[in-house]
C-alpha atoms as one frame of an Amber mdcrd trajectory, in Angstrom:
protein
   7.980   3.609 -13.385   4.461   3.279 -12.256   4.231   2.648  -8.472   1.472
   0.618  -6.902   1.764   0.757  -3.158  -0.469  -1.552  -1.139  -0.722  -0.284
   2.486  -1.968  -2.935   4.926  -1.911  -0.667   8.082  -4.236   2.358   7.674
  -2.687   4.132  10.633   0.405   4.762   8.547  -1.509   6.437   5.590  -0.635
   9.928   6.617   3.052   9.046   7.111   3.209   7.370   3.685   1.487  10.259
   1.901   3.732  12.830   3.586   6.919  10.771   2.666   5.737  10.547  -0.967
   5.137  14.250  -1.086   8.638  14.903   0.343  10.041  12.625  -2.362   8.385
  14.703  -5.026   5.853  12.104  -6.101   2.845  14.000  -7.516  -0.534  13.190
  -9.049  -1.004  10.398  -6.518  -4.196   8.416  -6.466  -5.329   6.853  -3.108
  -7.978   4.238  -3.076  -9.511   2.353  -0.100 -10.544  -1.267  -0.368 -11.318
  -4.572   1.233  -9.168  -7.716   0.874 -10.759 -10.550  -1.186 -10.382 -13.039
   1.612 -12.192 -10.733   3.983 -14.948  -9.941   1.504 -15.485 -13.699   0.696
 -15.642 -14.783   4.365 -18.109 -12.116   5.363 -20.159 -11.801   2.192 -20.398
 -15.344   0.853 -21.941 -17.879   3.210 -20.041 -20.684   1.526 -16.757 -19.340
   2.905 -17.979 -18.328   6.379 -16.232 -21.257   7.974 -12.828 -19.928   6.923
 -13.111 -16.758   8.889 -10.561 -17.890  11.476  -8.207 -19.264   8.811  -7.762
 -16.073   6.696  -5.370 -13.441   8.144  -7.359 -10.812  10.059  -4.615  -8.100
   9.945  -5.125  -7.601   6.152  -8.867  -7.027   6.081  -8.769  -3.567   4.604
  -6.115  -1.918   2.490  -5.216   1.390   0.810  -3.817   1.452  -2.742  -1.573
   4.367  -3.622  -0.676   4.776  -7.274   1.596   7.267  -8.964   4.396   7.760
 -11.452   7.561   7.542  -9.577  11.169   6.516 -10.181  13.127   4.134  -7.975
  15.148   6.933  -6.455  11.959   8.616  -5.272  10.727   5.444  -3.660  14.021
   4.936  -1.928  13.864   8.523  -0.662  10.294   7.849   0.536  11.378   4.744
   2.454  14.219   6.696   3.951  11.927   9.369   5.110   9.701   6.848   6.667
  12.541   5.215   8.517  13.507   8.661   9.922   9.946   9.006  11.179  10.360
   5.527  12.920   8.061   3.861  10.466   9.784   0.603   9.380   7.760  -0.021
   6.118   9.693  -3.137   5.097  10.627  -4.645   8.553   7.108  -4.279   9.987
   5.401  -5.469   6.802   3.357  -2.334   6.556   2.708  -2.808   2.885   4.151
  -3.772  -0.523   5.463  -1.675  -3.329   5.407  -2.727  -6.985   7.186  -0.671
  -9.660   6.149  -1.295 -13.235   8.052   0.042 -16.270   6.270   2.517 -18.486
   6.818   2.247 -22.119   4.797   5.262 -23.153   2.904   8.132 -21.469   0.230
  10.085 -23.460
């Protein structure tokens, strides 16, 4: 599976990276970015009036991508829970697992 993890709260980046390492997820890519709604409201004058409407808690995000299986992701979430990081309950981010048909 190909994992795409979108982390909304940057303060948990170290915790998530350590949990992924503990789960054996290797060759991980970490990207930093800005949400589209934040970019639009602050870079495009047409949308400046919507600054208060868009959620301010998701202004910036980290994308973490790697090849991982479901068991590794479950292990990572358990490790985070043991560290008192409630990834799912506190809506710290989202994880998408995509099937891989072929790796070259």
